[in-house]
N, C-alpha and C positions, 0 to 999 in steps of 0.2 A: 585220976585220969592220967594216962601215960602220954607224955609229950614226945613227939617225934623230933629227933635231933637232926637239924639240917647240916649236912657235911658240905665240904667244898664241891662246887660244880665240876663234874667230870666231863672231859671231852669224849665225844662218841668214839667208840672203837671202830676204826676203819682199816682196811687193808692198805698196803702200800699203793696199790693201784687206785684205791678209793681216794686217798689223800692227793694223789697226782691229779685226779679229776677235779677235786675241789679247788686246788691251786690254779689249775688251768681255767676253771670257771671264773675265778676272781679276776685273773688277768684279762680274760675276754670282756668281762663286765667293765673293767677300767678302760679298755680300748674302745668299747662301744660307747662309753659315757662321754668321752672327749668329743668325738664327731657329733654326738647328739647335742652337746652343749654348744658347739660351734654353729650347728644348724639352727639352734634356737636363738642364739645371740647374734649370729651373723659374723662373728669374729673368726679370723684365720689363725692357724697355729704359726709359730715362728718358722717351722720348717716349710710350711706352705708359702709364707712370705719370702723366704730365701729363694725358693724354687722360682717363684714368679719374677723376682728381681733378676735372677740369672737368665730366665727366658727372655725378659725384656732386653737385657744387654746383648744377648745373642742375636735377637731380631734386629736390633739397632745396628750391630756390626755387620749383619748379613748384607745390607745395602751398600756397604762401602762408605768412604768419607763423604761428607756433605760439602756442598759448594761453599767456598770461603775458608775451608779447613786446609791444613797442611796435608799433603798426600802421604800415604804409608811409604816408608823408604824400602828400597830393595837393592840387591846386588845379584845380578844374573849373568850367565855366560852368553855371549853373543854367538849365534849360530853362523859359522863360516864354512862354506863348502860342505854342508851336511854334517858338520861336527861342532861340538861345543868348543868355543875359542876363549878369548879374553873376557874378563868380568867387566860388566858395565853397571854403573849405578845411576839412579835418577839424578843424583846430585852432580853428575858429570855435565849436566846440561843446565846448570844454574844460570839464570839470567835470560834463558830462551823459552819460547813457548814450546810445549811438548804435547803432541797428540799421541795418546796411548790407547791401543786397542788390544783386547784379548781375543786370540784366535784359536780355533780347534780344527779348521780346515774344511768346515761344512760349506754348503752352497751359499748360505747367507754371509759367511766369513769371506768367501771368494768375491762376493759382490762388493763388500766394503773395501777389501784390499784392492780390488780393481779401481775403485773410486780414488783411493789414496795414490795408486800408481799413476793416475792422470794429473795429479797436482803439479808436477814439474812442467807439464805442457802448458799450464796456466799458472804461472808463478804466484805464490801466496805471500802477502806482506808479512814481514817478520821472520821469514825463513824458518818455519817451525821444524822441530825435530819430530820425526814420525817413528814411533816404537811399536813393535808388534810382540806381545807376550804370547809365546807359543808353548803349549804343554805336551803335544804328541812328540814322537821321536824326531830328533833333529834332522834325520835324512829325508823327512817328508816335506821340509821347507822348500827345497829346490824345485820340485814339481809344482808346488803351490805358487811360487814366484813366477815360474815360467808361464803358468796358466793365467795369472792375474796381472802380470807386468809390473808387480809391486817391488821393483828393484830399489826404490827409494826408502823402503821401510827397513829399519834396523831390527832384526828379529832376535829376541832374547828367549832363552829356554827356561821354562818353569815346570820341570818334570813332576815335582811333587805338589804343584799347584798351591804352594804356600802364599805366593804373591797374589794369585787369583782369589784366595780366601780373604786375605787382608784388604783387598780392593772390592770385595763383594761381587766378584765377577766370575762366578763359577759357570754362568751361562754366557755364551758368546755368540756373535761379537759384541762386546760392550766397550764403548769408547769414552775416553776421558780427555779433558784438556787441562793442562797445568799452565798457569800464566808466568810472566817473567818474574814475579815476586815469589814464585814457588807455592802458590795457592791453587786449589781446585777451582777452575773457572767454568767447567762444564761437566755434566754427568748425564748420561741418558739412562732411562729406566730399563730394567732387564726385559720386560715384556716387548719392548720395541725391537729387541734383538731377534725376536722370533718372527718378525714380519718378513714376508717374502721379498718385499722391496723396502728396505730400510731407509727412512728419511734422514738418518744420522749424518751421512757424508755431506749432504747439501747444507744442513744446519751448521755443521762444524766449519765448513769452508766459508760460509757467510760470517761466522763468528771470527774466524781468523783474519778476515779481510778488514776488520775494524782496527783503527789505530790503537784503541784501548779496549781490552777485553771487558765485556759486560758480564758479570757473573750471572749464570742462569742454571736452573735445575735441569732442564733438558731441552734447551733451545727455544 
């Protein structure tokens, strides 16, 4: 009886395109296997965890600093006679209360600026500094001041809106108060800035009249 001799197993003969299809299929199987494994076990990949962590950090920063925290520093040029003038820093007002509002010039911005313009007529305790962070062109400030009567506001130019981003104030008008110790004493939520009649000026005025600022999320 003749025994068949078993030789070494031979790989199937495939064309170059055939081998490419095989390799591609193996890669797809591997890629499909990992999501399936995560779906079964409920575990997330390292990449997914990194993305979620980054998203959480972005969302946290989007709202700006929290009450009790130190405010983001900035150095912006003061708008004088429709042009960018000398640089002004938040640290220039160390030891004083600072009311800081981000303006774009819209109707709600005009309402808040008008309210700030009336403050000298009814003096506020503590003689607070009132800053307006303005991102449109500098020459648009003069008509805004004339319409609102807000001559008591020091307008600072933020053309690239980096300060607006750092303070989570891409929507405006958003108002903040920094106390004498250089901490955030008041912040109002962005949705309030969209109200036709914003309650912010009355809340801030009431807050400023207190001998000692009481830290509050939004009044």
